[in-house]
N, C-alpha and C positions, 0 to 999 in steps of 0.2 A: 211819449217823449221820443225824440228823434235825434240821432247823432250821425252826421255824415263825417266819416273819419278818413283821413288821407295820410298815408305814410309819407313822411317828409324828410328830405335831407336838411332843410331848414325852413322856418316860417316866421313871420312877424306880423304884428298889427300896429297900425299907426292911426293916431287921432290928432287932428289939427297940426300935422307935420311932425308930431313927436311920437317916436316908437315907444309904445307902452308895454308890449309883450313880445318876446323873441325866444325862439328855441333853435337848437341844432337838430340833430337826428331825433326823430320821434313821431308824434301824431299831431296833426292839426285837427281839432274836433270842432265842427260847426254844430251847435246845439239848438234845437227847436223845442219849445214847450207848448203842448197842446192843452185845450180844456180837458179837465178830468185827470190830468197828471198830478202825482202826489210824491211825497218823500220816498215811498217804497219804490216807485218807478225810477226816481232819480238814482237811488242806491243801486237798483238792479242794472240800470243802463251803465252806470259807472263801472260796476263789476264786469259787465260784458265787454265794454270798450277796453278796459285795462287788461282783461284776460284774453282778448282776441289775438290769436296767433297769426300775425301777418308780417313778421320779420324773419329773415332767413337765418337758418342755423348753419353749422359748418358744412353741411351737405348741400346748401343752396335751396332747401325746402322751407316754405313758410311754416315755421314750427315754434317761433318764439313770440312772446307778447312784448309789449313796450318796456316793461320793467326788466325782463330777461335780456333784452337787447341793449339795456343801458340808456334808453331814450327818455325824453321828457314830453310833456304835452302842452299845447296851446289851445285853450278853450275859448271859443268866440260865440256869443249868442247870435242866433240868426232866426228871427221869427218867420222869415219867408219859407223855411222848411215846412211849416205847418199850413201852407197855402193849399187851397183846393183849386186844382187846375183842370178839372174835368169838363167844365163848360165855358163857352165864350172865349173871349180874347183878353180877358183881364182876370188875374187871380183873385180869389176871395180869401180873406184872412179871418173869417168868422170862426174857424176852428182853433185859432191860437188862443193861448191863455191870456188872461188880463195881465197888463204889464207888472203890477205889484206881485202877483202870483208867479209869473214867469221869472222875475228877478230872484225871488226867494228860492225857486227850484234850481235855477242856474247856479246860485251861490251854494246850494246844497250839493250839487254835482261837483263843483270846484272843490268844496271842502272834502268830499269823499276822495277825490283824486289825491289831494294833499295828505289826508289821513292814511292813505295806503302807501305813503312814502314816495310818491312820484313827484318829481320836480314839475310844478304846474305854473304856467304863465296864463294870463287872461287878456281878453279885450276889455272894453268898457261897455257895460250893458246900456242899450238904447242909444249909443253914440253912432255917429256916421264914421265908420271905420274903413280903412284901406288895409286889406289883408294880402300879404305876399307869401308865396309858397313855391318851393321847388319840390314837386311831387316825385317821390322815388318809385319808379316802376313804369308807368304810373300805377299806384295801388290806391283804390278808393272803395269804401264800403258804406252802405246805408244800414244802420242798426236802429231798430225801433222796439220799444216795449210798451 
């Protein structure tokens, strides 16, 4: 399971011209589910993402996690993160989880964020989405379990 996390001043996701998820300061989380991922990986990745200290403390050091910084999260499914790009000029998506399994684990990840008390907005699984972001820093990390 893969999370590309970006520290955001604000972020939103739109489907068919309608904004369906929007946050102020916090994290935009692009989430990819791979074959072999399970509930334990979703839980572990959730804990890593929410605990990752990438927000500045009073001394300007990256020392606070999203909750300590008072931020929220926007979780957007992105199957292209599971692509194999090692050969050729076209990505292979054979490493991605089947859609039903990917949806279930995406929803598990979102539930974990909410259960930990983080304000959590989402995109729409398998929809054609437009994602807007003002990346703060820029700060972007790839986390994988």
